[in-house]
Every structure is written in C-alpha cells, then in structure tokens.
N, C-alpha and C positions, 0 to 999 in steps of 0.2 A: 774372570771368564773374557773380558772383553775382549782379551787376543782371537779366543774363538770367532768373534766378530770378524775383526779386520783380514786373517789369514783367509777365513772361506771366502769372504767379499770380494780380494783382492786375487785370488786364486782361480773364483770360480768365473769372476770378470772378465780376466784372462782370457781362459776358455771358451768363452760364452759364443764365439762369435764363430766358431768352429765344433759345435759339437751343438746335439739336437736339442729340443724345448724338452729343458729337464723338471721335474717335481721342483729340484733347489728354488727355480725363478715363480714358485707358486707360494711357496713357504718361508723363504729365508728373510724377506724383510720384517715379518711378524715376528721373527723369532729374532734376529735383533735386537729390534725395540724392545720386547721383552728379555732382552740378558742386560739391554740397558735400563730397563726399569719399570718398562710398560708392561702392564699383570695383563691387560685385557689384550692386547696382542700375542700375549707368548700363550694365552689359555685359546687363542684363534689357532695359532699354529699348531699346538698339539690336538687342537679338536680335529683340523684338517687331516693331520697324521693319523688322530686315530680311527675317523674315518675312511682314509684310505687304507688301513691297512684291516678295515673291517671287509672291506670289497676284495683286498687282494692280500693275504695275510705274508704274501712272498715279494712285497713292494720293498724291493732293496734301498730305493732312496729314502723313502718312507721309514725306513728301520734304522737307517744311521741316523736319520734326522731326529727319531725320537731318542736314540741315543744321544745327541748330544744334549736333546732339552732334559731327559734324564741327569746328566751327567752334570750340567747346570742347578740341579735341583740338587742335587749331591754335596755337591760345594755349598751350595746355600746351606742346607743343614748341617756340614761341617761345621760352617761360621758360628753358627749358633748355639754349637754344641750337643746336636742331635745325631751323635755317632754312629748308635746302630742306626738310623732311618739313612743316612748318608750311605754308610755300607752296603745299607740293601740296596739304595735307589745305585750306587755305583754297579754293581754287581749287573743290575737289573740293564745299567747303559752298556756297558762291554758286551753284556752278552748280545743286544740288541744289536750295538755296531759288528761285530763279530760275527755274527749272522747275513748281516748284509752283504759282508766283503766275500763270503764263503756262497752269498746266490751270484753275485755280480763280481768276480775278484778286476777284471777286468774295465772295469769303469767306474772312470774318473773322476765322476759326480758322487761315486760312495767313499773312495777311497779319501779322496781329499777333505769330507767333513768327518772321517774319523781320524784323522791325523789331526785334524786342526782341533779337532776337540781335546784329541789326548795330549797332545803335547805342552800346552800350558798347565791342565788340570797335574798333568805327572809335575810340572816347576812348584806347584804350591804343596805337592803330597811328598816330596821328597825326603825333607826336615822329619818328617815322622813315620814313615813306611820307603825308605829307599828300594828295595827290595822290587816292588811292585813298582813304585814310580821308574826305576830302570825298565821295567819290561814293556810300561805303556810308552817309556818315549824308543826303545827299538820298534815297536810298531808301528809309532808313526813316523821314523825312519825308513823302514820299507812301504810304506804308503808312499812316503816325499819322496823316493826313491823309485819309486815303478811310477809317478807322473812325472816326472824328469824324463827318465827313457822314452815312455810311451809319446811326450812332448817333444822328442827329437827331430822330426821332420818338418814340425813348425815350430821350431823353438824360437827362429827370429820374428817370427810375427807375434810374437807373446810381447805383452806390456812390458816395461824396462821394470814393474811396479810388481807384476804378477813372477819374473822373473826371478827379483831380488826376492821377495819372502819366499819362495821356492826355493834358492840356495841358500837364503838367509837363516831361513826354518831348519834344515841340514845340516849345517854349519852350527849353529845351537845347540840342536839337540846332540849334536857328537860332544860338543864342549861340556854339556849339563852329563854327560857319561866320563865325562873326562878322558877321553883320549885327542888328543889334539892333533895326532898324526891324521885320522881320520876326515877332521873339520878342514883340514887344511886343503884339501885340492875344490873344496867349496869356496873357504875364504877367497881363494888364488882366482876361481871365475870369478867372484863376485868384483873381484880388483881391475879382471883383463875385460870382461864383455860389460859390465858396469860406470866406465870409466864416466867421471867427473859426475857420480850421482853420490847420494849419501848413503848407498851400500858401498859403492867400493871405499869411501872414507873409513868406513866404519870396520868393515873386513878390514880391512889393513892396518888398523888400531889393533884390531885384535888377533890378527898374524903376529903383530910385535909383541903382544902381550893379551895370553888368550884369558888372564883374569880378570882385565880389564871391562870396568862396568861399564859398556856400550854398547847398546842396542843393534841385535841384527836384521830385525824382522818390527814390521810395524812403523816403517820409515815412509813418512808422505803417507801415510794414511790421511791426513785430516785438508 
C-alpha cells in the first residue's frame, strides 16, 4: 500500500499551487504516516474524516479519503487471512470512493486519491480475482485520464515528478491489463516530455519490452 502514499503525495503536491486549499492537505500526512505503520497517526486521520463526515455526510474529499483508509485496512485484513473482513472493508471502501466521485466528478482532489488507492490494490488482487482487479484498474485509468485532460492548460507548470507519476501510472495501468497499444502513447510521452529523467529511461525500456521488470512510477520519490 506504500504506492498509494507516493502517488497521492506526488500528484497532489504538483497541483497544490494551482488549486484551492483542500481537505487532503489536512489529512494526508497522518494518513501517509499511518500507512507507514504509525497507528496513532492513522487513527487521527480517520477521526478527522469521521468528524468531517458527521458534520457534512456529502463531503466528497473526506469520503474518498475514508475509502483509501478502508482499502488500506482491507489489505491488512487479507494479509492476515481475515478474508470476510477484508471483503467487507473493500466493499465499503469502493462504495465511499464511488460516492465521492459521484458527488464531485470534476474535483481532482477526489479523482486522484481514488485512482491512486485502487491501482496498487488491484495489482495485489489480480492473482486472486482478475475480473475485479481489472475493473478497479479501469476505474483508476478513467480517473488518471481525467486528471491529465483537466491539467492540459497548466501541464507544463507541473513538476517533472508529477507529470511522470501521472503518465507512468497510466502506462502501467494499461500494461497491467495487457493492452500494450494503449500503454504506448503514454510511454512515448514519458520519453519525449521527460527526457534525461528516470521516467524517460524506464519508459524506453518498457517500450522495447513491455514485460520488463522496470517500474514506471515511484521514481525519485525518496
């Protein structure tokens, strides 16, 4: 689940200067720390979310972050063999995320956390439930494509890291689905727009061999 942290941080931070103050600025540090093992921080994040939703049940950003939190808990449940608990938490998480997007479909601060949460979760699920994993991946693709399209007017102002993570997530998503043709344009953009960066280097390697064990996201995160 560490990938959720890196993607959300990179993309949200890249857009921060262009967006109004958002709920994720209040919750993300504790949520990220929680996903890294700080239980007290995770509890603070979830309490802030619950308090916000108790006041405004239709707070889309709080809903999507609760979804990410529940998805993280679902992953933990599956890892310890609590399958029923994991399935219940996963269903609740997806319901939160989908409701959040239905309430605020044009809000990048809602679409990014859903996509960044679903993509790594789908990767882990694919060996056990490919149809559901593919459905999650396609949802993430739709969100990331929306963000890329919405960001077109200020694309050049985003950091290389933010652009690389977006394009890399899209290329990786299509490759996970086995669709090399749809991954190709994003790999090509990475090599052309992000020349002399790890994103361009790895994209070129994956263009030559789509099955290469070379990451397309979380490059330069540390």
